[in-house]
C-alpha positions in Angstrom: 40.0 31.3 50.8 42.2 33.3 48.7 42.0 35.9 51.5 43.0 33.2 54.4 45.9 32.0 52.0 47.1 35.6 51.9 46.8 35.9 55.6 48.5 33.1 56.3 51.5 34.3 54.0 51.5 37.9 55.8 51.7 36.0 59.3 54.7 33.8 58.1 56.4 37.0 56.8 55.5 39.1 60.2 56.9 35.8 62.2 60.1 35.7 60.1 60.7 39.5 60.6 60.1 39.0 64.4 62.9 36.0 64.3 65.2 37.8 62.3 65.0 40.6 64.7 65.7 38.5 68.1 68.3 36.6 66.5 71.2 39.7 66.3 73.5 37.1 64.6 74.2 35.6 68.1 75.1 32.1 68.5 72.8 31.3 71.8 73.5 28.2 73.1 71.4 26.3 75.0 67.9 27.9 73.6 65.2 25.6 74.3 62.5 26.0 71.7 60.4 22.9 72.7 57.1 24.3 73.3 56.6 26.9 70.6 53.2 27.7 69.7 52.3 30.2 66.7 48.4 31.3 66.7 48.3 33.3 63.6 44.5 34.6 64.6 44.7 38.2 64.5 48.8 38.0 63.7 49.5 37.4 67.5 52.9 35.9 67.9 53.3 34.7 71.4 56.8 32.7 71.8 55.5 30.8 74.8 58.4 29.0 76.8 61.3 30.8 75.1 64.2 30.2 77.7 67.1 31.8 76.3 69.9 30.9 78.8 72.4 32.4 76.8 75.5 32.0 78.9 77.5 35.1 79.5 74.7 37.2 77.2 72.5 39.0 79.6 70.2 39.7 76.7 66.3 39.5 78.0 64.2 39.3 74.5 60.9 39.2 76.3 58.4 41.2 74.2 61.0 42.2 71.5 58.6 41.9 68.6 57.1 45.1 70.0 60.6 46.5 69.9 61.0 46.5 73.6 64.8 45.5 73.8 65.7 45.4 77.5 69.4 44.8 77.4 71.2 45.3 80.8 74.2 47.4 81.2 77.0 46.1 79.3 79.4 46.6 82.2 77.1 44.5 84.7 79.6 42.8 87.2 79.1 40.3 89.8 78.6 41.7 93.1 77.8 45.4 91.7 77.0 47.4 88.9 78.6 50.6 87.1 75.2 52.5 87.9 76.2 52.3 91.9 80.0 53.4 90.5 78.5 56.4 88.9 76.5 57.6 91.8 79.8 57.5 93.6 81.6 59.5 91.0 78.5 62.0 90.9 79.0 62.8 94.6 82.5 63.6 94.0 82.0 65.3 90.7 83.0 68.6 92.5 85.9 67.3 94.3 89.3 69.1 93.6 92.5 67.0 94.2 95.5 68.6 95.3 98.4 66.0 96.3 99.5 66.6 99.8 103.3 67.1 98.5 101.8 69.9 96.2 99.7 71.4 99.1 102.7 71.5 101.8 105.0 73.2 99.3 102.2 75.6 98.5 101.6 76.5 102.2 98.0 75.2 102.5 97.1 75.0 106.3 93.9 73.3 107.5 91.9 74.0 110.8 89.2 72.5 112.7 86.0 74.8 113.0 85.1 75.4 116.3 82.4 77.7 117.9 84.1 80.3 119.9 83.5 84.0 121.4 83.6 86.8 118.7 83.0 90.4 119.6 80.4 92.9 117.8 82.1 94.8 115.4 81.5 98.5 114.0 83.7 99.2 110.8 84.6 103.0 110.3 87.6 105.2 109.5 90.0 107.0 111.2 93.4 108.5 111.7 96.5 107.8 113.7 98.0 110.9 115.4 100.9 111.8 117.6 100.2 111.4 121.1 100.1 114.6 123.6 103.6 115.0 125.0 105.4 112.8 122.5 106.1 115.7 120.2 107.7 118.9 120.3 108.6 121.6 117.9 111.9 123.6 117.5 111.1 127.3 117.1 113.3 130.3 116.2 115.0 132.1 118.7 116.2 135.0 116.7 115.0 136.7 113.4 116.8 136.1 110.3 117.8 133.7 107.1 117.4 130.0 107.7 120.0 127.6 106.6 119.7 123.8 107.3 122.7 122.2 109.3 123.5 119.4 106.7 120.8 117.1 105.4 117.4 117.3 107.5 114.9 115.3 106.2 111.7 114.0 107.2 111.7 110.7 109.2 115.3 111.0 110.2 116.4 110.0 113.8 117.7 112.9 115.9 118.9 113.3 119.6 118.3 115.6 121.9 120.2 118.9 121.3 121.0 117.7 117.5 121.8 120.9 114.9 119.1 121.3 112.8 118.7 124.8 111.6 121.0 127.8 111.7 119.7 131.4 111.6 122.0 133.9 110.4 121.2 137.7 111.2 124.1 139.1 109.1 123.3 142.0 106.7 120.0 142.8 108.7 119.0 146.3 109.6 118.7 145.2 113.2 122.1 143.7 113.4 123.1 140.5 114.9 121.2 140.1 117.9 123.8 138.0 119.9 126.2 141.0 119.5 123.2 143.3 120.4 122.4 141.1 123.6 126.2 141.3 124.5 126.4 144.9 124.4 123.4 145.7 126.4 124.7 143.0 129.1 128.0 144.8 129.3 126.4 148.0 129.8 123.8 147.4 132.2 126.7 145.0 134.1 129.0 148.0 134.4 125.9 150.4 135.5 125.2 147.8 138.1 128.7 147.4 139.6 128.9 151.1 139.8 125.7 151.9 141.8 126.3 148.8 144.0 129.5 150.7 145.5 127.6 154.0 145.7 124.2 152.5 147.2 126.7 151.6 150.4 127.3 155.2 150.8 123.6 156.4 150.3 124.7 158.3 147.0 122.1 156.6 145.1 118.7 155.4 146.3 117.9 152.1 146.7 115.1 152.4 144.3 117.5 153.4 141.3 119.9 150.6 142.6 117.2 148.0 142.2 116.0 149.3 138.8 119.6 148.7 137.6 120.1 145.4 139.1 116.8 144.2 137.3 118.4 145.7 133.9 121.3 143.8 134.5 119.9 140.7 135.3 117.5 140.5 132.0 120.6 141.5 129.9 122.8 138.4 131.4 119.6 136.2 131.0 118.9 137.5 127.4 122.5 137.1 126.2 123.1 133.8 127.8 120.2 132.4 126.0 121.5 133.6 122.7 125.1 132.7 123.3 124.5 129.1 124.3 123.8 128.3 120.7 125.8 131.0 118.9 128.3 130.2 116.1 130.3 132.3 113.6 127.8 131.6 111.0 124.5 132.3 113.2 122.2 130.8 115.9 122.1 127.3 115.7 118.5 125.6 116.5 118.7 122.1 118.0 116.3 119.2 118.4 114.3 119.7 121.8 113.6 116.2 122.4 114.9 112.9 121.1 112.9 111.1 118.5 112.1 111.4 114.5 111.6 114.4 112.4 108.0 114.6 111.8 107.7 117.7 109.4 109.9 120.6 108.4 108.1 123.6 108.5 110.3 126.0 106.4 112.6 126.1 103.6 116.5 126.9 102.9 116.9 130.8 102.6 113.2 131.5 104.3 113.4 134.6 107.0 111.6 133.8 109.8 111.2 135.9 113.0 111.3 135.0 116.9 108.9 132.3 117.9 108.3 130.9 114.2 108.0 127.1 114.3 110.9 125.2 112.2 111.1 121.6 112.5 108.5 119.4 114.3 110.2 116.2 116.2 108.1 113.1 117.4 109.5 110.3 119.4 106.6 108.0 118.5 106.2 106.0 121.6 102.6 106.4 122.0 100.1 107.3 119.6 96.6 108.3 119.3 94.0 106.3 117.3 90.7 108.7 116.4 88.2 107.0 115.0 84.8 108.7 113.2 81.5 106.9 114.1 78.4 107.6 112.3 75.7 109.1 114.8 73.5 105.9 114.3 75.9 104.0 116.3 75.8 106.3 119.1 74.0 104.0 121.5 76.6 101.4 121.1 79.5 103.4 122.1 79.6 102.6 125.8 80.2 99.1 124.8 83.0 99.8 122.8 86.3 98.4 124.6 89.0 98.2 122.0 89.7 98.3 118.1 91.6 96.9 115.3 93.1 98.9 112.5 94.4 98.3 109.3 96.9 100.8 107.4 96.9 101.6 103.8 100.9 101.2 103.4 101.4 97.6 104.3 97.9 96.3 104.6 98.6 95.1 108.1 96.0 94.6 110.6 97.1 95.9 114.4 95.3 95.0 117.3 95.0 97.6 120.2 95.2 94.5 122.7 98.5 93.9 121.7 100.0 97.3 121.6 98.8 98.1 125.0 96.3 100.1 124.0 93.3 101.4 125.8 90.1 103.8 125.4 90.8 107.1 126.2 87.2 108.7 125.6 84.5 109.1 123.1 82.5 112.3 122.1 79.0 113.2 123.4 78.2 115.3 120.1 79.2 115.3 116.9 81.0 118.2 115.0 79.5 121.5 113.7 80.1 120.3 110.1 79.9 116.5 110.8 77.6 113.7 111.7 80.2 111.8 113.1 81.3 111.1 116.7 85.0 111.0 117.5 86.2 107.8 119.6 89.8 108.0 120.5 92.3 105.6 122.0 96.1 105.5 123.0 98.3 102.8 122.2 102.3 102.1 122.1 104.1 102.5 118.9 106.0 99.0 118.7 105.6 98.8 115.0 106.3 101.1 111.7 103.0 102.8 112.4 103.0 106.4 110.4 101.5 109.2 112.6 99.1 111.3 110.4 98.1 108.2 108.3 94.5 107.4 107.6 93.3 103.7 108.5 90.5 101.6 108.6 89.3 100.7 112.0 87.2 98.0 113.5 85.7 98.8 116.7 85.1 96.1 119.2 82.0 95.9 121.2 80.3 93.5 123.3 81.3 89.8 123.0 78.9 87.1 121.4 79.3 83.3 122.2 79.5 80.3 120.2 80.2 81.9 116.9 81.8 80.2 114.1 84.5 82.5 112.7 87.6 82.1 109.9 90.5 84.1 109.4 90.2 86.6 106.5 92.9 84.5 104.7 90.3 81.7 104.5 88.2 83.7 101.7 87.9 83.6 98.2 85.6 85.7 96.3 84.1 85.4 93.0 81.9 88.2 91.8 80.9 89.3 95.0 80.3 86.0 96.4 82.5 84.4 98.9 83.7 80.7 99.1 85.9 78.5 101.3 87.8 75.2 100.9 86.7 72.3 102.9 89.2 69.1 103.2 87.5 66.0 102.4 90.6 63.7 102.9 94.2 64.3 102.9 94.1 65.1 98.9 90.6 66.1 98.2 89.0 69.6 98.8 85.4 70.9 98.2 84.6 74.3 97.3 82.0 75.7 99.7 79.9 79.0 99.5 79.7 80.8 102.9 77.7 83.9 104.1 79.4 86.5 105.9 78.7 88.3 109.1 80.6 90.5 111.2 84.3 91.3 110.2 86.8 92.5 112.8 89.8 93.0 110.3 91.7 89.8 110.9 88.5 87.5 111.3 85.2 87.1 110.1 81.8 85.6 111.4 80.5 82.6 109.1 76.6 82.9 109.1 76.0 79.9 107.0 78.0 77.1 104.8 80.2 75.8 107.6 79.3 73.7 110.4 81.5 72.8 113.6 83.8 69.8 113.0 84.3 70.9 109.3 88.1 71.0 108.2 88.6 74.4 106.3 91.7 75.5 104.7 92.7 78.8 106.1 96.0 79.6 104.3 96.8 78.9 101.0 93.0 79.1 99.7 94.0 80.5 96.3 96.5 77.5 95.8 93.7 75.3 96.1 91.6 77.5 93.8 94.2 77.4 91.3 94.2 73.5 91.5 90.5 73.3 90.8 90.9 75.4 87.6 93.8 73.2 86.6 93.7 70.4 84.0 97.0 69.0 84.9 95.9 67.4 88.1 95.1 63.7 88.0 92.0 62.1 88.2 90.9 61.1 91.8 91.5 57.1 92.0 91.4 56.4 95.9 88.2 55.2 97.2 85.8 56.9 100.0 
């Protein structure tokens, strides 16, 4: 009897404990406790018929005695829940917001990706050279000491016949060559005229007269050539062609001999592009038809197709001390291209169809991985990793990461990248 009484007390205590947990200090209007049956056998408390219609509460107390409180989301709304809103937010968690006004100010431009032809590329190095016939060298016509006429500098523009250098032969043991040529000319002229009068009377032989005439003509040609550019200070050396001074081969005060190069002048109208191609690409050389090249001094990429360029030849063998085969192009120098500069060359060969490509300005790089930015709407952008293929210096083949119809930022990609790192950009509020 004591045992039953004790068990009853414990049962009432457990029931009170359960009831206290369920109340939570809420005033549940409309609770129907009409059919409550408490079975204390085994302390099984089944609250049958509990209809907690707490208006506006949204609490489900079924099984609360076992600690299973199933509270609906505190943010449940009529016609929708925050769970759906969170899913939408998660879908745009990587979205970058850049207002249209800021994008326009930063020069952000977007293009639609479409398949197009793209040429296979062999990337190598090369050098720009002066074309044959577009370069000439002023040489010394007499021996003597060099002095420059004014300020002669590399790159300056000169016209045909512009004085560049004066060669003085004063105080040299051989004497002034112009004076010597003049003396020889005058002596040979007198001898020629004397024998000319005697040959008609057969006083001198025709052979001796012919020899005198030859000596006279040689002396005349030599003197006229030297006297043409002679002045009181020495022999003037002029520019052989109009163009630009490419290189100065002597210094002030140097002693030069006849025929020694002094100044190189180039017209820079036509240039050669000589590319050095690895032997492993030799089977593909027959398919090469054009090239692009990038200069180191302005990082511009020039297209030979826009410079009236053409393929001249490609080598059939490699050099004695090299594993490279030369490929030579010729093109017009319409820009500020420096002859002699080393460049990066993109040789263009056979054409591929239906290739997705983007300009290099669309790419950003992070630790060796390349990304582009897709435009989702007027203000929303998304960062997208891409895999690169062939690169012709201006455009890059995209193997993976984009599809036809995507809107990709082609200019101002770094501005979008900065916007993604900025904490000052307001949250995205419009619906998608």
